[in-house]
Every structure is written in C-alpha cells, then in structure tokens.
C-alpha positions in Angstrom: -29.0 36.0 92.4 -28.7 34.6 88.9 -28.6 30.8 88.9 -27.4 28.4 86.3 -29.5 25.5 84.9 -26.2 23.5 84.2 -24.1 21.8 86.9 -20.6 23.2 87.4 -19.2 19.9 86.1 -21.6 17.8 84.1 -19.1 15.0 83.8 -19.8 14.2 87.5 -23.6 13.7 87.0 -24.4 10.0 87.8 -26.6 8.3 85.2 -28.0 5.9 87.8 -29.0 8.8 90.1 -30.6 10.6 87.2 -32.6 7.6 86.3 -33.8 7.2 89.9 -35.0 10.9 89.8 -36.7 10.4 86.5 -38.6 7.5 88.0 -39.7 9.6 90.9 -40.9 12.3 88.5 -42.7 9.7 86.4 -44.5 8.2 89.4 -45.7 11.7 90.2 -46.8 12.6 86.7 -48.5 9.2 86.2 -50.0 9.2 89.6 -48.6 5.8 90.2 -47.7 3.1 87.6 -46.8 -0.5 87.0 -43.3 -1.7 86.2 -44.2 -1.9 82.5 -45.7 1.6 82.4 -42.6 3.0 84.0 -40.4 1.1 81.5 -42.4 2.3 78.6 -42.8 5.9 79.9 -39.0 6.4 80.3 -38.0 4.1 77.5 -35.7 2.0 79.7 -35.6 -1.8 80.2 -37.9 -3.5 82.7 -34.8 -4.8 84.5 -33.4 -1.3 84.9 -36.7 0.1 86.0 -37.2 -2.7 88.5 -33.7 -2.2 90.1 -34.4 1.5 90.7 -37.9 0.8 92.0 -36.9 -1.9 94.4 -34.1 0.4 95.7 -36.7 3.2 96.3 -39.1 0.7 97.9 -36.4 -0.7 100.2 -35.6 2.8 101.3 -39.3 3.6 101.9 -39.6 6.3 99.2 -42.0 4.1 97.1 -44.9 1.9 98.1 -46.3 -1.0 96.1 -50.0 -1.9 96.0 -51.4 -4.5 93.6 -48.4 -4.1 91.2 -48.8 -0.3 91.3 -45.8 1.7 92.5 -46.6 5.0 94.1 -44.6 7.7 95.9 -44.6 7.1 99.6 -45.8 9.7 102.2 -42.1 10.2 103.1 -42.1 12.9 100.3 -44.7 14.8 102.3 -42.2 15.1 105.1 -39.4 16.3 102.7 -41.7 18.8 101.1 -42.9 20.2 104.4 -39.3 20.5 105.5 -38.3 22.4 102.3 -41.4 24.7 102.6 -40.7 25.6 106.3 -37.1 26.3 105.6 -37.8 28.7 102.8 -37.5 32.4 103.6 -40.6 33.3 101.7 -42.7 30.9 103.9 -41.1 31.9 107.1 -41.5 35.6 106.6 -44.4 35.7 104.2 -47.1 33.3 105.5 -48.6 35.6 108.1 -48.5 38.6 105.8 -50.2 36.6 103.0 -52.9 35.4 105.4 -53.5 39.0 106.5 -53.8 40.1 102.9 -56.4 37.4 102.2 -58.3 38.3 105.3 -58.5 41.9 104.1 -59.7 41.0 100.6 -61.4 37.6 100.9 -59.6 36.5 97.7 -56.8 34.0 96.8 -53.1 34.8 97.3 -49.9 32.9 96.8 -46.1 33.1 97.3 -44.0 31.9 94.4 -40.3 31.5 93.9 -38.3 30.7 90.7 -36.2 27.6 90.3 -34.5 26.5 87.1 -36.7 28.9 85.1 -40.0 27.8 86.4 -42.2 29.0 89.3 -42.8 26.9 92.4 -45.7 27.8 94.8 -44.3 28.1 98.3 -47.6 29.0 100.1 -51.2 29.7 99.2 -54.0 31.2 101.2 -57.7 31.3 100.3 -60.3 33.8 101.5 -64.0 33.4 102.0 -64.7 34.8 98.5 -62.0 32.8 96.7 -63.1 30.8 93.7 -61.9 27.5 92.1 -60.8 25.2 94.8 -59.2 22.9 92.2 -57.1 25.7 90.8 -54.8 26.2 93.8 -54.4 22.4 94.2 -53.1 22.1 90.6 -50.7 25.0 91.0 -49.1 23.1 93.9 -48.6 19.9 92.0 -46.2 21.0 89.3 -43.8 23.9 88.3 -45.4 26.7 86.4 -44.3 28.9 83.5 -43.5 32.5 84.7 -44.8 34.6 81.7 -48.5 34.2 82.3 -48.8 34.8 86.0 -48.6 38.1 87.8 -46.1 36.8 90.4 -44.1 35.1 87.6 -43.8 38.4 85.6 -42.8 40.2 88.8 -39.9 37.7 89.1 -38.9 37.9 85.4 -38.9 41.7 85.5 -36.2 41.6 88.2 -34.0 38.9 86.6 -31.0 39.9 84.3 -32.0 40.0 80.6 -29.6 37.2 79.9 -31.4 34.9 82.4 -34.8 35.8 80.9 -33.4 35.0 77.5 -32.3 31.5 78.7 -35.7 30.8 80.3 -37.5 31.7 77.1 -35.1 29.7 75.0 -35.6 26.7 77.2 -39.4 26.8 77.8 -40.7 29.1 75.0 -43.8 31.1 75.8 -46.7 28.6 75.7 -50.2 29.9 75.2 -52.7 29.3 78.0 -55.5 31.6 76.9 -56.2 34.0 74.0 -54.7 36.8 76.2 -51.4 35.0 77.0 -48.3 36.9 75.9 -46.5 34.6 73.4 -44.2 37.2 71.8 -40.8 37.8 73.3 -40.8 41.4 72.2 -44.2 41.9 73.9 -43.1 40.2 77.0 -40.0 42.4 77.3 -42.1 45.5 76.8 -44.4 44.4 79.6 -41.5 43.6 81.9 -40.2 47.1 81.5 -43.6 48.4 82.6 -43.5 46.1 85.6 -40.1 47.4 86.6 -41.3 51.0 86.3 -44.5 50.7 88.4 -43.3 48.0 90.8 -46.0 45.4 90.2 -47.4 43.1 87.5 -50.9 42.3 86.1 -52.3 39.0 84.9 -55.3 39.9 82.9 -56.8 36.5 82.1 -53.5 35.3 80.7 -53.5 32.1 82.7 -57.2 31.3 83.2 -60.1 32.9 81.4 -62.0 35.2 83.7 -59.3 35.3 86.4 -57.2 38.4 87.1 -54.3 39.0 89.4 -51.8 41.5 90.7 -48.3 40.5 91.7 -45.3 42.2 93.3 -41.6 41.1 93.7 -39.9 40.3 97.0 -36.2 41.2 96.9 -33.4 39.7 99.0 -30.7 41.5 101.0 -28.2 41.2 98.0 -30.7 42.8 95.6 -31.7 39.6 93.9 -35.3 38.6 93.6 -36.3 35.9 96.1 -39.8 35.5 94.6 -43.1 37.3 94.5 -46.6 37.3 95.9 -49.9 37.7 94.0 -53.6 38.2 94.7 -56.1 36.7 92.3 -59.9 37.0 91.8 -62.6 37.0 89.1 -62.6 39.9 86.7 -66.1 40.8 87.9 -64.5 41.9 91.2 -61.0 42.7 89.9 -62.1 45.7 88.0 -62.0 49.5 88.0 -60.2 51.4 90.8 -60.1 48.3 92.9 -57.9 46.5 90.3 -56.0 49.6 89.1 -55.2 51.2 92.5 -56.4 49.5 95.7 -55.3 45.9 95.0 -51.9 47.0 93.7 -51.3 49.1 96.9 -52.3 46.2 99.1 -50.1 43.7 97.2 -47.0 46.0 97.0 -47.4 46.9 100.7 -47.5 43.2 101.7 -44.5 42.4 99.5 -42.6 45.3 101.1 -43.3 44.2 104.6 -42.1 40.6 103.8 -39.0 42.1 102.2 -38.2 44.3 105.1 -38.7 41.5 107.6 -36.3 39.2 105.6 -33.7 42.0 105.3 -33.9 42.8 109.0 -33.4 39.2 109.9 -30.4 39.1 107.6 -28.9 42.3 109.3 -29.4 40.7 112.7 -27.5 37.7 111.5 -24.6 39.9 110.5 -24.2 41.5 114.0 
C-alpha cells in the first residue's frame, strides 16, 4: 500500500513534539551528548534543549550521567514491542532461521518506511562474515537502491512512489558498483519484477553479494523483503545464479502464504 511522507494536515504538527523527537534522534546519532552539544547540534537555545531533556528525563526516556544525556533502556522495550508486533517478524523469523541453517550465511528481513529500509530481523549462520555489519544495519534506516531486499521492495512500489523516494534521498554511492543513475535503476527494477528477485553485486559493501525477494501482503502491496548475503567467493556461479535465488524466493513465498492465510482466517 502506497504511503505518504506528508501528514494529512501539516498545520496540526506540534513544534514542541517535533523538537522532542529531534532531540531523541540527536541523542541516538551522537551516542549521548551534553546540553551544549544538543543545543549546538540542533541549533536551538540551551533553555529550549534543557526543557525538552528534563521532560524526557522525568518520564524516564532519558538518563543523565556526568552531564551526558543518553537514551534510556525504555527504548529497548518499545523497539522490541514494535518488532514482535510486525507481521514480517511474526511470520518470517522461523523461515529466515531455517534459510540461514541451510546456507550458513547471513539473512535479514526488511520493510520500507518513509522511503528508507528498516531491518526487522537478522539471522547469522556459522559461515557468516562481518559481525559489525549486521549491528550497523540495525542502528539506522538504510537506502533501498543498493541492497537486494531494498531493490525487491522498490520493484513492487508504484513508479510515482519510487520517484518521490529518489527525489527525497537521491541515489548515494556506496561502492564503485552502486547504481547512481535513475534510468539504470528503473531498468534493473524492471528485471527484478520479471524474474521475481533482486541481486546486490557488491553495491553496498565491496566483496559482499546478496539475493533478495519481495514479500507481498493480502492486498497486493509489498510488506517488505528478505535477503541472503555472503562473500563473492562463495556467492558465485550456479550457486549465486540459481540455487540461492531458488532458496530465497521459496522462503519469501512461504512467509507470504503464511501471512495471507492468517489474514483469511481473520476474515472468517
């Protein structure tokens, strides 16, 4: 289902609430900060920053240690709640774990929100490489155009939605193989639609390849996608061209069927 980046009535957006959310984001990005650092980072007065910080502190969303404000563990509870309530996690976790057990590689479930990708769940096999890589992917939203799961999502969004995403975020370059041309991206998205899965050929990280497939919802909209990643030394030949795509598409299909069956049960 196509979503809008703009609220239905922007006149109702509260500036104070927006500033509070900006402070939360700043504390995340800065990994904790002093009052002065928050004020400078957001270009707001110290008085305004303090008022918001003390409100967050009183409500236990922020902790203060040696003049450093940090996000409290309460956000862990909120994040876990959101994760467990998400359909992709509920119906995809076990299937993703099975895929990783079969291959020994690294796999993830992604969804799109406001034009960026959010990792819903990750699973690492005994052959998976780069323990820091999955951690970083969980810490912030990702661009869609340079990942296999992201391209699987883009290929199943309306062109008007893809245009808006590109207009807002551009096509930043991650490696020498990242697609940075809108025309090239649209050509690839057509191929993804035709074959039912997407490739990431070192477009996000040098030496890393991946295969991704979309997961569609009961109404025909794209709920998200899953992908399986590994080093190009293993992701090569028939394995990369045939076997891995078959495994990934099959896993995505199983998740999709389980979600749709649950939806049908709910309609009875």
